[in-house]
C-alpha positions in Angstrom: 14.6 -10.0 0.7 15.1 -8.4 -2.7 12.9 -5.7 -4.2 12.8 -4.2 -7.6 10.5 -2.1 -9.8 8.6 -4.0 -12.5 8.1 -2.4 -15.9 4.4 -2.2 -16.8 5.1 -4.4 -19.9 5.5 -7.3 -17.4 1.8 -7.1 -16.7 1.2 -8.6 -20.2 4.2 -10.9 -20.2 4.2 -12.7 -16.8 2.3 -15.8 -15.9 1.4 -16.4 -12.3 0.4 -19.4 -10.1 -1.9 -17.2 -8.0 -3.6 -13.9 -8.2 -5.2 -12.2 -5.2 -7.4 -9.1 -5.8 -9.7 -7.0 -3.7 -13.4 -7.1 -4.4 -14.3 -3.5 -3.7 -16.7 -0.7 -4.8 -14.3 1.1 -7.2 -14.4 0.5 -11.0 -10.7 -0.1 -11.0 -11.1 -3.1 -8.7 -11.0 -5.4 -11.7 -8.4 -3.5 -13.8 -5.3 -5.5 -12.9 -7.3 -8.8 -12.9 -8.6 -8.1 -16.4 -4.9 -8.1 -17.5 -3.9 -11.2 -15.6 -6.8 -13.5 -15.1 -6.5 -15.4 -18.4 -2.9 -16.5 -17.6 -3.1 -17.2 -13.9 -3.9 -20.7 -12.7 -5.5 -19.8 -9.4 -7.6 -16.6 -8.7 -9.0 -15.3 -5.5 -11.1 -12.1 -4.9 -11.5 -11.0 -1.3 -14.3 -8.6 -0.3 -15.2 -6.1 2.4 -18.2 -6.1 4.8 -19.0 -2.4 4.1 -19.5 0.1 1.2 -21.2 -2.5 -1.0 -22.1 0.3 -3.4 -21.0 2.1 -6.6 -19.4 -0.6 -8.9 -19.5 -3.4 -6.3 -22.2 -5.4 -8.0 -20.5 -5.2 -11.4 -17.2 -6.2 -9.9 -18.7 -9.1 -8.0 -20.3 -10.4 -11.3 -17.1 -10.0 -13.2 -15.0 -11.9 -10.7 -17.5 -14.8 -10.6 -17.8 -14.9 -14.4 -14.0 -15.1 -14.7 -13.6 -18.1 -12.3 -12.3 -16.3 -9.3 -12.8 -17.9 -5.9 -14.9 -15.1 -4.4 -15.0 -14.6 -0.6 -17.2 -11.6 0.0 -18.1 -9.5 3.0 -15.0 -10.1 5.1 -14.7 -7.9 8.2 -11.4 -6.2 9.1 -11.1 -8.5 12.1 -11.4 -11.7 10.0 -9.4 -10.7 7.0 -6.0 -11.8 8.2 -7.3 -15.3 9.1 -9.0 -15.7 5.7 -6.0 -14.6 3.7 -3.6 -16.8 5.7 -5.9 -19.8 5.3 -6.4 -19.5 1.6 -2.9 -18.4 0.5 -1.2 -20.6 3.1 -3.1 -23.6 1.7 -2.0 -22.7 -1.8 1.6 -22.3 -0.8 1.7 -25.6 1.1 0.5 -27.4 -1.9 2.8 -25.6 -4.4 6.0 -25.1 -2.5 7.1 -28.8 -3.1 6.1 -28.7 -6.8 7.6 -25.5 -8.2 11.1 -24.2 -8.1 9.7 -20.6 -7.9 6.1 -19.8 -6.9 5.0 -16.6 -8.7 2.2 -14.7 -6.9 0.5 -11.5 -8.0 -1.3 -9.2 -5.5 -3.4 -6.3 -6.7 -3.2 -3.7 -4.0 -5.3 -1.1 -5.9 -8.3 -1.5 -3.6 -7.0 -3.0 -0.5 -6.9 -0.7 2.5 -3.6 -0.1 4.3 -4.4 -2.4 7.2 -5.1 -5.3 4.9 -2.0 -4.5 2.9 0.1 -4.7 6.1 -1.5 -8.1 7.0 -0.9 -9.4 3.4 2.8 -8.3 3.6 3.4 -9.7 7.1 2.0 -13.1 6.2 3.9 -13.4 2.9 7.2 -12.3 4.4 6.9 -14.6 7.4 5.9 -17.7 5.3 8.6 -20.3 5.3 8.0 -21.6 1.8 11.2 -21.3 -0.2 11.6 -19.4 -3.5 8.5 -17.2 -3.5 8.3 -14.3 -5.9 5.6 -11.8 -5.2 4.6 -9.1 -7.7 2.5 -6.3 -6.2 0.5 -4.5 -8.9 -1.2 -1.1 -8.6 -3.6 0.7 -11.0 -3.4 4.5 -10.7 -6.9 5.9 -10.5 -8.2 8.3 -13.1 -7.8 11.9 -11.8 -10.6 13.2 -9.7 -10.6 16.5 -7.7 -10.6 15.9 -3.9 -13.9 15.6 -2.1 -14.7 18.9 -0.4 -15.2 17.3 3.1 -13.0 18.5 6.0 -12.7 16.5 9.2 -10.3 16.6 12.1 -7.8 13.8 12.8 -9.3 11.5 15.4 -7.5 8.2 15.1 -3.7 7.8 15.3 -1.8 4.6 15.8 0.1 1.8 14.2 -1.2 0.4 10.9 -0.6 -3.0 12.3 0.8 -4.4 15.6 4.0 -5.4 13.9 4.6 -1.7 12.9 4.3 -0.1 16.3 8.0 0.9 16.3 10.8 -0.2 18.7 11.7 3.1 20.4 14.5 1.9 22.7 15.3 5.5 23.7 12.0 7.1 24.3 13.7 10.4 25.1 14.8 11.0 21.5 12.9 13.6 19.5 10.5 12.2 17.0 10.9 12.5 13.2 7.8 12.1 11.0 8.3 10.9 7.5 5.1 11.4 5.6 3.6 10.7 2.2 1.4 13.6 1.1 -2.1 13.2 -0.3 -5.3 15.1 -0.8 -6.2 15.6 2.9 -5.5 19.2 3.9 -4.0 19.5 7.4 -3.6 15.7 7.8 0.2 15.7 8.1 0.4 19.0 10.1 -2.2 17.7 12.5 -0.2 14.4 12.9 3.0 16.3 13.5 1.4 18.4 16.2 -0.3 15.4 17.8 3.0 13.4 17.9 5.1 16.4 18.8 7.4 15.7 15.9 10.5 17.9 15.9 11.3 17.1 12.3 9.0 16.4 9.3 10.1 15.0 6.0 7.4 15.2 3.3 7.2 13.1 0.1 5.3 14.5 -2.8 4.1 12.1 -5.5 5.0 12.6 -9.1 2.6 10.6 -11.2 2.0 10.1 -14.9 -1.4 11.6 -14.2 0.0 15.1 -14.0 -3.0 16.8 -12.5 -2.4 15.1 -9.1 0.8 16.9 -8.3 -0.5 20.5 -8.2 -3.6 19.4 -6.3 -1.5 17.7 -3.6 0.8 20.7 -3.4 -2.2 23.0 -2.9 -3.8 20.8 -0.3 -0.6 20.8 1.7 0.4 24.4 1.0 0.6 25.6 4.6 2.7 22.7 5.8 5.1 22.9 2.8 5.7 26.6 3.6 6.6 25.8 7.2 9.1 22.9 6.7 12.5 23.4 5.2 12.8 22.8 1.4 15.5 20.2 1.9 12.9 18.2 3.9 10.6 18.0 0.9 11.2 15.2 -1.6 9.5 14.4 -4.9 9.2 10.8 -5.7 8.3 8.9 -8.9 5.1 6.8 -8.3 6.1 4.5 -11.1 9.4 3.5 -9.5 8.6 2.0 -6.1 11.9 0.2 -5.9 13.7 3.5 -5.8 11.2 4.9 -3.3 12.0 2.1 -0.9 15.7 2.8 -1.2 15.1 6.5 -0.6 12.9 5.8 2.5 15.6 3.5 3.8 18.3 6.2 3.3 16.2 8.8 5.1 15.6 6.4 8.0 19.3 5.7 8.3 20.1 9.4 8.3 17.6 10.2 11.0 18.0 7.1 13.1 20.9 8.1 15.3 19.2 11.2 16.8 15.5 10.4 16.3 12.7 8.0 16.9 10.9 7.7 13.5 7.3 7.2 12.4 6.4 6.7 8.8 2.9 8.1 7.8 1.8 6.6 4.5 -0.5 9.1 3.0 -1.1 9.6 -0.7 -1.1 6.7 -3.3 -1.3 3.2 -1.9 2.0 2.4 -3.6 3.6 4.7 -1.0 1.9 2.8 1.7 3.3 -0.5 0.4 6.8 1.0 0.2 6.6 2.5 3.7 5.5 -0.9 5.1 8.5 -2.6 3.4 10.9 0.1 4.6 9.4 -0.5 8.1 10.0 -4.2 7.7 13.7 -3.5 6.9 14.0 -1.1 9.9 12.0 -2.6 12.7 12.8 0.2 15.1 10.6 2.5 12.9 6.8 2.8 13.3 4.4 2.8 10.5 1.3 4.6 11.6 -2.0 5.9 10.3 -3.9 9.0 11.1 -7.5 9.2 10.0 -10.9 10.7 10.9 -13.7 8.7 12.5 -16.0 10.4 10.1 -16.1 8.3 6.9 -16.3 10.1 3.5 -18.9 9.0 1.1 -17.7 6.1 -1.2 -16.1 7.5 -4.3 -16.0 5.4 -7.4 -12.5 5.6 -8.8 -12.0 4.6 -12.4 -8.8 3.1 -13.9 -6.4 5.5 -15.6 -5.0 2.7 -17.6 -1.6 3.3 -15.9 -0.1 0.3 -14.0 3.0 -0.1 -11.9 4.5 -2.9 -10.0 7.0 -4.0 -7.3 8.6 -7.4 -7.1 9.7 -9.0 -3.8 11.7 -12.2 -3.9 13.0 -14.5 -1.3 15.2 -17.3 -2.7 17.0 -20.0 -0.9 20.3 -19.2 -2.7 20.2 -15.5 -1.5 
């Protein structure tokens, strides 16, 4: 498997055989598709069975008007089967016709569990010469919602990312992406009894995010060593994967490791890929059972991408 950052100019230059987008409630749900739909042969929009509010109706109409195959109101339990059926059928038809099958996946509005299921299926598929471009639209800046809730759910994002802890007696290292949620990572570290925490702070072209994330995580950042805090460039996911891989290799001899993908969804994608490259590592989620009110996120107009390729001559 090869991975590389895609320059945003490629969004206007690359033609795809298949585009898969999320039909969600955020305004940015169509932002990537608006760039790609006219030059993509096959288009699929996959929906959710909850939060059919905010910009959902507008998004549904847009996808239908632009000739997407729309499959709406898919439950979390059924998503994997739907994705595997639709994309698997496409790959079976195309793999014998094309030297390289180019697929675009817009992750902007897929949740982390669905991202894990998408990645697992595409990486396990036996079709040769697949090139997958994951695109992400950064949301227009909004201050965090002022709703606090305690961590109530902790566990693997997906069964494939539980982690293979062959030496359970080793101390645990938590490698976490930081987001808006105050106390989320500290609470996870206490719950998991982590002896070491490495925190990743997102540096984004939308500069307002950085200070807000630092403020939300002020207490934790003061408690961990400075050398355990790393800034990363949201627009360079290829480099982020390499950094995560390096951190994992450095910690692996003396620790069991869990990745906690908070912050932008591009960090979650990179954590899942790093977890795929290092199967001994767990990729977990920590969340509250209390759901926040749906928040309509608009497009910032900033796009970034990551390309995965698996060629038969590798």
